[in-house]
N, C-alpha and C positions, 0 to 999 in steps of 0.2 A: 425518320428513323430514330429509334430510342436506343441510345448507347449507354444508358445508366445501368450500373451493376446493382443488383438487389442482394442485400446481406441481411440475414435475420438471425438473431441470437435465440437459441432454443429456450423455452420457458423454464426448463430445469436449471439453466445457467444464469438467469437474470437475478439481479439483486435489487432490493428496494433501496430507496434513498437512505432510510434509517440504517440498514445493514451496511451500506457503504460508509456512512459516518462512523459507525462503531469500528469498522475495520481501520479507518483512518486514525481514530483515537487510539486504538491499541498499538498501531504501528508507531505513532508519535510517542507513546509512553515507552515503548521499547527503545526508541532512539534516545529519549531523555534519560532513561535508566542507564544506558550504556555511557552516555556523556558524563553523567554526574557520579556514577557508582563504580565504573570499571576503569581499569588502566588501559591505555591505548594498545598495549601488547597482549591483552587478554584474548583467549581463543575466539570468543564469539563477539568481540567488540565490533568488528567490521560488519558482521551479519546484522546485529541489532541497529547499527547506524544506517546500513543500507535499507532496512525496512522503513525507517523513519524518512529517508529521502524519497522513497516511493510515495508516501503519503503527501509529502510537501510538494512533489512535482505535479500533483493532480489538483492543486488548489485553483 
């Protein structure tokens, strides 16, 4: 019996390795800009820092 589930990502949603690297770079830049250029109580500080954490969690 074959109990393995099959999951396929549609071609329209797939990203190349280069595209993923660019997304990671942009999210890390947003994180660093928030860290060095914004006050911690600024409105988008948490948003930019969270974007950077997403990139760091996928290393």
